[in-house]
LUMDO-39347 format. One record per residue (C-alpha): x, y, z. Coordinates in steps of 0.02 Angstrom, whole numbers. Each point is the difference from the previous one (the first is absolute). Layout:
N
+--------+--------+--------+
|      x |      y |      z |
+--------+--------+--------+
|      X |      Y |      Z |
...
+--------+--------+--------+
//
This chain:
565
+--------+--------+--------+
|      x |      y |      z |
+--------+--------+--------+
|      6 |      8 |     -2 |
|     61 |    172 |    -39 |
|     31 |    118 |    147 |
|   -158 |     91 |     50 |
|     37 |    169 |    -75 |
|   -111 |    145 |     66 |
|     78 |    116 |   -130 |
|   -131 |    140 |     14 |
|      3 |     -6 |    189 |
|    188 |     -5 |     -3 |
|     16 |    135 |   -109 |
|   -120 |    119 |     97 |
|     81 |    -43 |    160 |
|    169 |     49 |    -79 |
|    -62 |    173 |    -54 |
|    -84 |     28 |    168 |
|    155 |    -30 |     98 |
|    118 |     83 |   -123 |
|   -106 |    149 |      0 |
|      5 |     -2 |    205 |
|    193 |    -34 |      3 |
|     41 |    196 |    -17 |
|    -97 |     32 |    173 |
|     66 |   -149 |     95 |
|    165 |    -19 |     93 |
|    122 |    -75 |   -129 |
|    122 |   -104 |    106 |
|    123 |    -56 |   -147 |
|     13 |     19 |   -192 |
|     96 |   -127 |    -86 |
|     73 |     64 |   -178 |
|     69 |   -139 |   -115 |
|    -44 |   -149 |   -107 |
|   -149 |    -72 |     57 |
|    -77 |   -170 |    -47 |
|   -177 |     16 |     69 |
|    -61 |   -188 |    -56 |
|   -156 |    110 |    -13 |
|    -79 |    -40 |   -197 |
|    -88 |    155 |     22 |
|    168 |    103 |     23 |
|    138 |   -125 |    -18 |
|    149 |    131 |     12 |
|     23 |    158 |     84 |
|    140 |    127 |     37 |
|    -56 |     52 |    188 |
|   -122 |    -35 |    128 |
|    -64 |     79 |    173 |
|    -26 |    -88 |    161 |
|   -104 |     62 |    149 |
|    -46 |    -91 |    155 |
|     68 |   -169 |    -51 |
|    -98 |     12 |   -174 |
|     35 |     38 |   -183 |
|   -102 |    166 |    -38 |
|     70 |     35 |   -174 |
|    100 |    -84 |   -141 |
|     54 |    103 |   -154 |
|    140 |    107 |    -84 |
|    137 |     93 |    105 |
|    -82 |    165 |    -31 |
|   -186 |    -43 |     49 |
|     61 |    -98 |    167 |
|    144 |    134 |     40 |
|   -136 |    127 |      3 |
|    -77 |    -84 |    150 |
|    154 |     15 |    105 |
|    -13 |    103 |    171 |
|    136 |     74 |    108 |
|      6 |   -169 |    101 |
|     -6 |   -109 |   -144 |
|    155 |   -128 |    -23 |
|     39 |    -14 |   -179 |
|    101 |   -149 |    -54 |
|     88 |     -7 |   -159 |
|     40 |   -189 |    -65 |
|    131 |     47 |   -109 |
|     47 |   -185 |    -32 |
|   -120 |   -148 |     -7 |
|   -177 |    -11 |     -3 |
|   -149 |      2 |    126 |
|   -118 |   -150 |    -10 |
|   -152 |    -47 |    107 |
|     47 |    -95 |    155 |
|     23 |   -181 |    -53 |
|   -132 |   -120 |     80 |
|     59 |   -175 |     45 |
|   -153 |   -103 |    -26 |
|     73 |   -159 |     77 |
|    140 |    -13 |    139 |
|     17 |    -51 |    174 |
|     40 |    146 |    127 |
|     51 |    -95 |    154 |
|    103 |   -116 |   -122 |
|     91 |    146 |    -73 |
|     44 |     54 |    171 |
|     52 |   -176 |     50 |
|    118 |     -9 |   -165 |
|     87 |    144 |     55 |
|     60 |    -72 |    167 |
|      9 |   -188 |    -33 |
|    129 |   -104 |    -92 |
|    -16 |     58 |   -184 |
|      8 |   -156 |   -116 |
|    -67 |     84 |   -154 |
|    181 |      7 |    -82 |
|     63 |   -175 |     43 |
|     61 |   -108 |   -133 |
|     19 |   -178 |     91 |
|    -47 |    -81 |    148 |
|    166 |     13 |     83 |
|    -13 |    185 |    -21 |
|   -158 |      9 |     83 |
|     71 |   -119 |    149 |
|    143 |    140 |     15 |
|   -122 |    143 |     11 |
|    -91 |    -92 |    139 |
|    156 |    -54 |     89 |
|     57 |    187 |     11 |
|   -159 |     55 |     59 |
|    -11 |   -138 |    136 |
|    172 |     39 |     54 |
|    -76 |    184 |     66 |
|   -165 |    -67 |     61 |
|    -27 |    -66 |    191 |
|     -2 |   -191 |      7 |
|   -177 |    -68 |    -19 |
|    -73 |    148 |    -87 |
|    -72 |    -16 |   -170 |
|     99 |     44 |   -147 |
|   -124 |     48 |   -144 |
|     48 |     31 |   -180 |
|    -97 |     17 |   -171 |
|     32 |     17 |   -180 |
|     83 |   -165 |    -59 |
|    -59 |    -94 |   -158 |
|     61 |   -163 |    -44 |
|    -43 |     30 |   -185 |
|    131 |    142 |     -4 |
|    141 |    -93 |     72 |
|    152 |    -59 |   -109 |
|    -52 |   -170 |     53 |
|    -83 |   -110 |    134 |
|     88 |    -74 |    154 |
|     22 |   -181 |      7 |
|   -146 |    -85 |     62 |
|   -137 |    122 |    -50 |
|   -172 |    -75 |     13 |
|   -150 |     69 |   -131 |
|    131 |    133 |    -58 |
|     18 |     69 |    175 |
|    155 |    -18 |    121 |
|    -16 |    -93 |    162 |
|     30 |     64 |    178 |
|    164 |   -100 |     36 |
|    137 |    111 |    -45 |
|    -91 |    151 |     74 |
|    -39 |   -101 |    167 |
|    184 |    -48 |      3 |
|     65 |    171 |    -35 |
|   -113 |     97 |    125 |
|    -40 |   -138 |    137 |
|    -48 |    118 |    146 |
|   -114 |    124 |    -79 |
|   -177 |    -23 |    -78 |
|     10 |     44 |   -181 |
|   -148 |     50 |   -108 |
|     34 |     53 |   -185 |
|   -139 |     53 |   -106 |
|     -5 |    -25 |   -174 |
|      1 |    143 |   -127 |
|   -184 |    -48 |    -44 |
|    -64 |      7 |    171 |
|    -78 |   -165 |    -17 |
|    131 |   -113 |     64 |
|    125 |      1 |    163 |
|    160 |    -91 |     32 |
|     32 |    -61 |    174 |
|    147 |    -70 |     96 |
|    -12 |   -134 |    126 |
|    -18 |    114 |    160 |
|   -143 |     88 |    -87 |
|   -101 |   -148 |    -51 |
|     23 |    -62 |    187 |
|    -70 |    156 |     75 |
|   -143 |    -11 |   -128 |
|    -38 |   -176 |     33 |
|     42 |    -64 |   -167 |
|     47 |   -184 |    -17 |
|    -19 |   -159 |   -104 |
|   -176 |    -14 |     71 |
|    -53 |    184 |    -38 |
|   -143 |      9 |   -131 |
|    -21 |    141 |   -124 |
|   -149 |    111 |     26 |
|   -126 |     -3 |   -140 |
|     86 |     98 |   -144 |
|    166 |     -8 |     59 |
|    151 |   -102 |    -41 |
|    144 |    -77 |    140 |
|    133 |    -66 |   -109 |
|     61 |   -161 |     59 |
|    152 |   -117 |    -61 |
|    -20 |   -173 |    -40 |
|     -2 |    -59 |    168 |
|   -142 |    129 |     60 |
|    104 |    115 |     89 |
|    -35 |    184 |    -25 |
|    140 |     94 |   -126 |
|    -44 |    180 |     93 |
|    -97 |     46 |   -156 |
|   -168 |     71 |     27 |
|   -118 |     45 |   -135 |
|   -167 |    109 |     11 |
|   -115 |    -23 |    160 |
|    143 |   -108 |     62 |
|    100 |    139 |     30 |
|   -119 |     49 |    146 |
|     71 |   -142 |    114 |
|    145 |    116 |     11 |
|    -94 |    161 |     33 |
|     53 |     14 |    176 |
|    180 |     14 |    -51 |
|    -54 |    171 |    -96 |
|   -116 |     70 |    140 |
|     14 |    165 |     63 |
|    -88 |    140 |     90 |
|    -67 |    170 |    -23 |
|    183 |     79 |     31 |
|     77 |   -100 |   -141 |
|   -151 |     22 |    -97 |
|     19 |    182 |      4 |
|    186 |     14 |    -17 |
|    -30 |   -111 |   -165 |
|   -118 |    128 |    -66 |
|     92 |    146 |     34 |
|    165 |    -55 |    -95 |
|   -113 |    -79 |   -135 |
|    -78 |    162 |    -33 |
|    154 |    107 |    -14 |
|     60 |   -125 |   -124 |
|   -166 |      6 |    -98 |
|      9 |    179 |    -19 |
|    189 |      8 |    -42 |
|    -53 |   -102 |   -157 |
|   -148 |    120 |    -42 |
|   -129 |   -107 |     57 |
|   -150 |    115 |     80 |
|   -129 |   -126 |     10 |
|     22 |   -190 |     40 |
|   -123 |   -139 |    -10 |
|     42 |   -114 |    155 |
|    -58 |   -172 |    -68 |
|    -46 |   -110 |    138 |
|     25 |     87 |    187 |
|    -22 |    -94 |    166 |
|    -60 |     78 |    155 |
|    168 |     52 |     89 |
|     50 |    104 |   -159 |
|   -182 |     75 |    -26 |
|      6 |     51 |    167 |
|    177 |     89 |    -29 |
|    -78 |     72 |   -165 |
|   -152 |     72 |    105 |
|    112 |     63 |    141 |
|    107 |    100 |   -128 |
|   -140 |     77 |    -96 |
|    -97 |     46 |    138 |
|    149 |    120 |     49 |
|     34 |     56 |   -173 |
|    174 |    -91 |     -9 |
|    -35 |    -94 |   -164 |
|    111 |     68 |   -138 |
|    -65 |   -113 |   -118 |
|   -188 |    -28 |    -38 |
|    -63 |   -182 |     29 |
|   -130 |   -107 |    -75 |
|      5 |   -141 |    116 |
|    -69 |   -173 |    -36 |
|    -50 |   -125 |    150 |
|     61 |   -170 |     -3 |
|   -135 |    -97 |    -34 |
|     80 |   -144 |    114 |
|     17 |    123 |    153 |
|   -160 |    -56 |     85 |
|     25 |    140 |    144 |
|     24 |    140 |   -128 |
|   -141 |    -60 |    -97 |
|   -124 |    -13 |    120 |
|     57 |    185 |     86 |
|     12 |     97 |   -167 |
|   -172 |    -79 |    -55 |
|    -77 |     73 |    158 |
|     95 |    158 |    -26 |
|    -47 |     26 |   -179 |
|     95 |     96 |   -145 |
|    134 |    119 |     51 |
|     27 |    129 |   -148 |
|    151 |    117 |      6 |
|      3 |    190 |     -5 |
|    128 |    107 |    -20 |
|     38 |      1 |    189 |
|    -23 |   -184 |     24 |
|     84 |    -95 |   -131 |
|    -61 |   -171 |     17 |
|   -143 |    -91 |    -87 |
|    -56 |   -166 |     65 |
|   -128 |    -57 |   -125 |
|     52 |   -168 |    -93 |
|     45 |   -170 |     49 |
|    136 |   -104 |    -65 |
|    -21 |   -184 |    -42 |
|    148 |   -122 |    -74 |
|    -80 |   -114 |   -108 |
|    156 |    -95 |    -54 |
|    194 |     -4 |     -2 |
|    133 |     70 |    -95 |
|     93 |    -75 |   -149 |
|    184 |      1 |     80 |
|    -74 |   -140 |    119 |
|   -112 |    -90 |   -126 |
|   -151 |     52 |    101 |
|    -89 |    115 |   -117 |
|   -152 |    -93 |    -47 |
|     -5 |    -51 |   -176 |
|   -118 |    -94 |   -116 |
|    133 |   -119 |    -71 |
|    153 |    -56 |     90 |
|    150 |     83 |     10 |
|    118 |    -15 |   -138 |
|    158 |    -48 |    102 |
|   -106 |    -91 |    127 |
|   -130 |   -100 |    -71 |
|    -60 |    -82 |    164 |
|    -76 |    179 |     56 |
|   -118 |    127 |    -52 |
|     32 |    111 |    149 |
|   -117 |     31 |    156 |
|   -155 |     95 |     30 |
|     12 |     88 |    176 |
|   -163 |     61 |     23 |
|   -157 |    -84 |    -40 |
|   -113 |     75 |   -136 |
|   -150 |    -34 |    108 |
|     78 |     98 |    138 |
|     31 |    139 |   -120 |
|   -175 |    -15 |    -54 |
|    -64 |     30 |    184 |
|    127 |    137 |     30 |
|    -69 |    104 |   -138 |
|   -176 |    -32 |     56 |
|     19 |     38 |    160 |
|    106 |    157 |     -7 |
|    -96 |     80 |   -148 |
|   -120 |    104 |    105 |
|    143 |     76 |     91 |
|     84 |     67 |   -169 |
|    152 |   -111 |     18 |
|    112 |     -6 |   -151 |
|     66 |   -181 |    -38 |
|    177 |    -21 |    -63 |
|     55 |   -175 |    -42 |
|    190 |    -50 |    -33 |
|    -14 |   -117 |   -144 |
|    159 |    -49 |   -107 |
|    -27 |   -164 |    -81 |
|   -129 |    -13 |   -146 |
|   -115 |   -107 |     95 |
|      1 |    107 |    154 |
|    -58 |    159 |   -124 |
|   -141 |   -115 |    -74 |
|    -61 |    -56 |    168 |
|    -14 |    178 |     78 |
|    -80 |     72 |   -151 |
|   -132 |   -140 |      8 |
|    -37 |     56 |    176 |
|      5 |    195 |    -43 |
|   -116 |    -40 |   -138 |
|   -132 |    -45 |    112 |
|      2 |    172 |     84 |
|    -16 |    105 |   -178 |
|   -110 |    140 |     27 |
|    -25 |    171 |    -93 |
|    -56 |     77 |    166 |
|    151 |    -35 |    107 |
|    170 |     65 |    -31 |
|     99 |   -152 |     74 |
|    161 |     33 |    -85 |
|     55 |   -187 |     25 |
|    190 |    -17 |    -27 |
|    114 |   -142 |    -43 |
|    170 |     26 |     77 |
|    130 |    -57 |   -129 |
|   -103 |    -74 |   -130 |
|    172 |    -66 |    -68 |
|    -56 |   -158 |   -111 |
|   -162 |    -13 |    -69 |
|    -89 |    -79 |   -130 |
|    -21 |    121 |   -150 |
|   -207 |    -13 |    -13 |
|     14 |     61 |    175 |
|     37 |    179 |    -54 |
|   -184 |     28 |    -40 |
|    -63 |    -63 |    153 |
|    122 |    121 |    101 |
|    -87 |    137 |   -104 |
|   -171 |    -54 |     -1 |
|      5 |    -17 |    193 |
|     98 |    163 |     19 |
|    131 |    -94 |     98 |
|    154 |    104 |     31 |
|    171 |    -84 |    -44 |
|    135 |     49 |    137 |
|    165 |    -58 |    -91 |
|    181 |     21 |     40 |
|     96 |     36 |   -161 |
|    169 |    -34 |     97 |
|    -44 |   -167 |     24 |
|     27 |    -33 |   -181 |
|    176 |     68 |     10 |
|     37 |   -109 |    147 |
|    -96 |   -160 |    -33 |
|    -21 |    -15 |   -185 |
|    165 |    -88 |    -40 |
|    -41 |   -144 |    102 |
|   -190 |      2 |    -12 |
|      5 |    -71 |   -163 |
|     65 |   -164 |     83 |
|   -153 |     -7 |    103 |
|   -133 |     28 |   -125 |
|     82 |    -40 |   -163 |
|      9 |    119 |   -160 |
|   -175 |     -6 |    -56 |
|    -76 |     49 |    163 |
|    121 |    145 |     28 |
|    -26 |     72 |   -166 |
|   -190 |    -17 |     -8 |
|    -55 |     41 |    184 |
|    159 |     64 |    107 |
|      8 |    186 |     58 |
|   -134 |     68 |   -126 |
|     11 |    179 |     32 |
|    -35 |     60 |   -166 |
|   -134 |   -128 |    -37 |
|    -82 |     54 |    163 |
|    -13 |    198 |    -50 |
|    -51 |    -50 |   -169 |
|   -141 |   -101 |     79 |
|    -58 |    141 |     99 |
|     74 |    -50 |    161 |
|     59 |    126 |    123 |
|    180 |    -51 |     38 |
|     79 |     60 |    169 |
|    179 |    -21 |     19 |
|     95 |    -36 |    153 |
|    181 |    -79 |     62 |
|    -52 |   -137 |    123 |
|    131 |     54 |    119 |
|     85 |    -73 |     76 |
|    -19 |   -137 |   -112 |
|     89 |    130 |   -121 |
|     90 |    160 |     48 |
|    -98 |    161 |     27 |
|     35 |     78 |   -163 |
|   -132 |     88 |   -107 |
|    148 |     29 |   -129 |
|     44 |   -179 |    -28 |
|   -198 |    -33 |      8 |
|    -15 |    134 |   -149 |
|    150 |    -80 |    -90 |
|    -63 |   -170 |      0 |
|   -165 |     46 |    -61 |
|     48 |    102 |   -156 |
|    155 |   -125 |    -47 |
|    -53 |   -171 |     71 |
|    186 |    -47 |     21 |
|    100 |    -45 |    160 |
|     79 |    136 |     95 |
|    162 |    -44 |    -97 |
|    -87 |     63 |   -164 |
|    -15 |   -184 |    -65 |
|    -68 |    -56 |   -114 |
|     14 |    137 |   -114 |
|   -168 |     -2 |    -74 |
|    -90 |    -42 |    169 |
|    -96 |   -151 |     40 |
|   -161 |     -8 |   -109 |
|     20 |    161 |    -67 |
|   -174 |     38 |    -45 |
|    -54 |      9 |    176 |
|    112 |    150 |     48 |
|    -85 |    154 |     56 |
|     22 |    168 |    -63 |
|     88 |    133 |    126 |
|   -173 |     88 |      6 |
|    -79 |   -161 |     38 |
|    123 |    -56 |    130 |
|     -1 |    168 |    101 |
|   -202 |    -15 |    -11 |
|      5 |   -172 |     77 |
|    120 |     74 |    141 |
|   -120 |    142 |     37 |
|   -164 |     19 |    -88 |
|    -42 |   -189 |     12 |
|     62 |    -17 |    184 |
|   -109 |    149 |     54 |
|   -157 |    -89 |    -78 |
|     30 |   -169 |     64 |
|     -8 |     81 |    180 |
|   -166 |    107 |    -53 |
|    123 |    152 |     26 |
|     -8 |     66 |   -176 |
|    -74 |    159 |     50 |
|    137 |     55 |    112 |
|    158 |    -77 |    -66 |
|     85 |    -81 |   -142 |
|     19 |    163 |   -117 |
|     69 |    178 |     10 |
|   -157 |     86 |     -1 |
|   -103 |    139 |     90 |
|    -77 |    -66 |    147 |
|    104 |   -154 |     25 |
|    123 |    -31 |    139 |
|    175 |     85 |    -34 |
|     83 |   -171 |      1 |
|    146 |      1 |   -133 |
|    175 |    -45 |    -32 |
|    149 |     85 |    -82 |
|    117 |   -107 |    -92 |
|    173 |     41 |    -62 |
|    -51 |    -44 |   -176 |
|   -131 |    -10 |   -134 |
|    -62 |   -188 |     -2 |
|   -114 |     41 |   -117 |
|    129 |     39 |   -144 |
|    166 |    -71 |     63 |
|     79 |   -154 |   -109 |
|    -69 |   -143 |     94 |
|    178 |    -61 |     40 |
|      9 |    170 |    121 |
|   -169 |    -19 |     80 |
|     79 |   -104 |    160 |
|    136 |    148 |     23 |
|   -159 |    105 |     53 |
|      0 |     57 |    192 |
|   -125 |     61 |     87 |
|     43 |    179 |     63 |
|   -160 |     56 |    108 |
|   -162 |    -83 |     52 |
|   -136 |     96 |     45 |
|   -168 |    -49 |     96 |
|   -133 |    125 |     58 |
|     94 |    153 |    -70 |
|    145 |    -40 |    117 |
|    178 |    -77 |    -40 |
|     15 |   -164 |     70 |
|    163 |    -58 |    -68 |
|    137 |    114 |    -76 |
|    165 |    -88 |    -83 |
|    149 |     88 |     68 |
|     75 |      1 |   -167 |
|   -152 |     99 |    -63 |
|     38 |    156 |    -82 |
|   -175 |     34 |    -67 |
|    -32 |    153 |     98 |
+--------+--------+--------+
//
């Protein structure tokens, strides 16, 4: 479905706001090259800000005439101004944790992973849990001896770190590796059965290898447990990192009670720098009960938290062969993945929360997961209800499902950076036919009339709006390969990529009236970039730096190297 465009209303509002601007107190005027992402006025040379909102956008002379003695005039001599990036799918607490836990994103072997864990353990009190994240065996030069089902076992790790429980989260967020101490504390042994929707990988003798998939990761949850103080700490460092990457709004995809409480606390005292659109984790019964009694929380300029959606996880991930497929995996014909949330339960959830106005957002990566979720959504198609159902990832689908996405007005919340990270090995999982016909179908989604919102899924991938933009317009790995990109017909244009990172993200959160474009009446949320990502050669896009980030008319991040003032 195309975005609901209220052209006449928007133009009338723009004229009223612009005519009033001369009588308002203009706080800031920005002068420079501006991309608004507004199809009615895609480019401008200046904009005026008052009280946290944009009041006028246009030419230099027109906007400069609004200046008053106290107005700060900022000239962007180098680079450009774009709307604040809206990351439509990430995990805020996970971003914070990734900043303080052992970083395993770049390890190229199991031996290097162990070295990093040992180094952290040497500076950690004996018995305290060592947590790391980001490893991915498909990106290693080779698997260690004794690997089972394509994953390492705990033995070398347990031998190297015997006195600390160790929990290492996979890059996909759907798998963990535990050492012997961690398994003992979690009560995992030969007799332990996996919960429904989960997998405990065991060796030929039935002994656990330390690898847990999907709902089985919950067996080790107590090792990661933390309280309110830790939750607030992770939120604070995460939001500082987000704004440094130009992210002014973040959709937090699946939040548990302890983190929701921290978000509410910061929002109530006005300490949220970034605007949060938080989805309640459907598996957290306490949070679900509490918020359904409370009702929707919708953000304002002074209170920057919205809680009006629920996140469901319908399947796993491709890396762990737990994404739910119609046909078996090409590199493991014994499995077609895992269903992690019964469709009957999803149906009941939608029926029970519909009167409360809750949006339902479902993680679905595999083609069967997407088909099954669309089946359930289809039961609730109603012209009188603006449900804005979302499928998070929509990574691998049957091509005919494009029509159903469009007909059901289902938003595709996708992550271009996943292609850069995964495509080189994903073809082993799916085979060339499924990859070419049904994987990462960004342009086909748009051509079918589907709203495509863009996110990073951080900390599964780094928080980098620029890398995400690069992936969307090139369909290459971050090293620039292959030269023509993977399945090049599915590339986005630069305008489409920017829209997915701004306008579509606002729409996906029911916020298109207040954010997503640089237009009169919208929040003054914007980013100053070091160069013009809409024009520079694609080989230079990743050299772009975030110089300044503004939220609500106030600078929340300024790069020390910035010389744009």
